[in-house]
N, C-alpha and C positions, 0 to 999 in steps of 0.2 A: 335899823339898817337891814335886818333880815326881811322885813315885809316889803322892802323896795324890790326884792328879787321875786316877789310873788306876782304872777300874772293870772287872773282868774276872770272868767266870764260865766254866765248862767249855765253853760253846757260843758265847760272844760276847766282844767286846772293845770298850771305849769309853774315850776319854780326851779331855781338854780342853787345847788348846794355844793359844798366841797366834799369830795369823796375820799374815804379812807378804808383800808382793809379792816377786817374784824379784829385783828390783834391790837388796833389802836383804840378800841373801845375801853375806856378806863374801868368800867364796872363789870367787865366780862371776866369770867373764869375760863378754865380750859374747856369745860363742857359747853358754855355759851359760844365760845369761839368755833368749836366744831359744828355746833348747830347752825351757825351762820355760814361757815365756809362750805359745808356739804349740803347746801340747800339752794333754793332760788328766791329767797326773800331777803329784804334789807331792813335796816333800822333807820327811822326818820324822826325828826324832832316832833315834840308835842304840838308845836304851833301849826304844823302841817295838818295834823288831825283836826284842829279847830277850824281851819279853812275848809277842809273837806266836808265837815259836818254842816257848815253854813251853806255850802253849795248843794246839799242833799245828794251827794255822790252815792251811786248804787254799789252794793257789794256784789262780788268781792272786789276789793280795791287792787287794781292792776295798773302798772305804770310802765311807760316807755322811757328808757334811759338812753341818752344821746351824748356822746363826746363831741362837743361843739368844734373841736379842732380837727379831728379825724373823720367826723360824721359816722362813726361806727355806732350801731344801735343794738340794743337787746331789750328784753321785757322781764319784769319781775313782779313779785307781790311784796307785801309789807309784813314783817314779823312782829315788830313792836314799835311804839313811838317813844323811845327812851334815849334817842341820840341828843347830843348837845346842839344848841341852836346854831344854825348855819352849817351843820355837818350831816353827813349820812354815812353809814357803814355798810360796805358791800362784801359779798363773798370774794375770796381771792380769785376764783376762776372768772368772776364777772369783771374784776379789775383788769385781768389779762385780756378778756375778750374785747373790752372797750379801749384797751391801750391807755389805761389811766395810771398815773402816778399819785403818790400821796398828796392830798390837798388840791388836786385838779378839780375844776368846776365841771359839773355834770348837769345836764338838763333833765328834769324829772317831770313827765307829763302824764296825767291820768288818761287811760284808754279803756275801751271796752272791746274784748276779744271774743271770737266765737269758740265754742267748745270743740275740742279735738276729737276727730274720728279715726285718725290713722297717724302713726309715727314710725319712722325707720331710723334706727340708731347704728352707729359704727363704733365698736369698742376700739380704744386707742392702744390696747395692749393685748397680747395673746394670753395673759394671765386670766382673762375673762373666760377662756375655755375650761378652766378648772372649776368654775362655779357649777354646782350641781343642778340648780334650777334657776337659770338666768331670768326668766320671765317673772317668777315670784320675787326674786331679788330686786329687780327694777321696779316692780309694782310697789314694793315696800318703800324704796328710797325716793320714788317720785312723789310720795305723799308730802315730802318736804318742799316741793316746788308748787307754784301757783300757775305758771305758764311756761311755755317753751317757744324758742325762736329758732328758725332754720339757720344752720351753719354754726350755731353756738357749740362750744365744747364744755359740757357740764361735768362736774366732779361729784362723786358720791363715795361714801365710806361704807364698806360691808365687811363684817368680821375683822375689823381692824386693818383692812387693806383698801388702798385708794384705787378707784376705778374712774376712768374718764370716758365719756361717750360724745361723739359728734352727732348732732341732730342733722341727718342727711335729707329727710323729707317729712313734711307735715301736711295734713289735710284737715279742714278745707282751705286754710290759708297758711302763710309762712310764719305767722305768730298766732298761737292758740292758747286757751286756758285749759288746764287739765283738772280742774276742780269739779267733782261730781260729773264725770263724763264716761262714756263707753268707748274706749279707744283700742284699736287693734295695733299691736306692736310687732315689728319685725326687726331682725338684726342682719347687718352686713358682715362679711368676713372681717376679723380683727385686723388692725394695722400690723403689717409685718408677717401675716399668716401666709404660709406656703402650702399649696395643695399637694398632698402626698402623691407620689408617682406610683399609681396602682398598675400592676402588670396585667396584661390580658391573658386569656387562657392559652394562646399560642406562644406566650413568652414564659410559660412555666418551665422550671429547670427539669432536665431529664432525670429519670429515676436512676438510682445507683445500679451499676452493672452487677449481675449475679456473681457471687463469690466462686472462685475456682479452687476447689479442695482436691488436692492430689492424694489418692489413697495409697496406703503402704503397698509396695510391690517387692517381694523378696527376691525376684529374679529380674531386676531392672536392667542388669548388664547384658542379658540375652545368653544364648548357648553357643557352644563351639563344636565344630565338626572335626573328626579325626584327620580328614584330608586338608584342613585349614581353609576350606571354602565357606562362603556365607550361604545362609539358607536361601534357596531360590524364591523369587517373588512370584506370587500367584499371577497367572497370565490373564485373569479376568478382572483384576483390580489395577487401575492405573495409579501412577504415583500421586496424581492430583486428587484421587478419590480416597487415599488413605487417611484415616481419622485416628487421632490418638484416643484410645479408649479411656485413658485416665482423665483426659480433658472433658470428655462427655459425661463420664460417671461423676466427675467432680463438680459439674454445674449444679448449683443449688440456689434457691431463692434466699436473698440476704436476710439476716435476722433483723428484728426491730431494735433500733438503736435508741436508747433513752436519751432525753435531753438533760445533760448534766448541768446546764446553765439555767435550769428552771427556777423562776422566782415565784414564791407563793402569791396568789391573787392575780396572776397574769397567765392567760392561756394563749399558746401559739399553735396555729394549725398550718404547718408547712404543706404546700401542695406541689406534688411532682407529676410529671407526665407519665404516670404509670400505665402499663398495658393491663388489660383484664387478666385476672389470675388464670382464667380458663384458657386464654390464648397463650400465656407464658407456659403453663403446664403442657399444652399441646406441642409447643415448639421444643421444649425439653424432651418430651417423649419421642419426637421425630429425630432429634440428634442422638439420643441413646439407642434408637433402633439401627442407626448406621446406614451408610449408603447401600443401595441394592445393585447387584451386578446386572449389566445389560445383556449378559449371555443367557440364552434360552436353548436348552437341548431339544433336539428333534423338531426344530421349527421349520426345516426345509421340506420340500415336496418329496414324496416317496416314488420309487421306480421298481418295476418288476422286469425279470429277464424274459419270461414267457409273454408273448403277446396274446391278447384276448382274442378268442374266435368269435 
């Protein structure tokens, strides 16, 4: 009955088998299930190997899988020929990609694919940003794959954590083999990633205002005259020009405030719109000098009673 599902010609091979996830493989332990689920290779029956050998199929053995109902397609390699007759065992991500349920028939066709030169992946979770060396990680995990197909969402396991990647772009074609190839890899922003709102230089917060320190003044209440009158105001200083000497003397540059919320291993560099210290010291010196009077003595022209001869 199985051989009725085999279609072969001198140059190609195709068969139809019932697809099952790796957990249905009766001889598989937990290690074998992980090896299948987090890779790009499937288990086929031994009779398929016999047919491939008779056709002198070239290595590596690569196959095109097609769901005949939905016409969804992916590509894979073969891990072992240990499956039961009439069955094949696929990674769970491949079952999801093809929209296959347990026992659904899938078309398996031998294909020859070009070597990959470029691949662009999109992580499906922001957890990928926590990986120290993502390129090295992906290079190690892709050794479990024989080929890639555009728009597939593949699954890998790294340090006990599941990572999924969408294959956004491939070159030179939409399906390529990655066995013994020199491939450039790029990553898109992970799914759900939000770009931080970096502030421009003009949006820096203003620097803290200088502290106003009022010095002690034993005669803060002022004096009293015997006649009860107030001290006369100087005729050369207007009311708007009066400056509180305590306010000027009390202007100081603020002290450095430590970060009490500091966490070891994390450095924070807050940036404020500070003025140059030279400029600030100059402004403080001008304030401490106080306003100058506009009155100048002997500024008028001189006159003499005797006329010159």
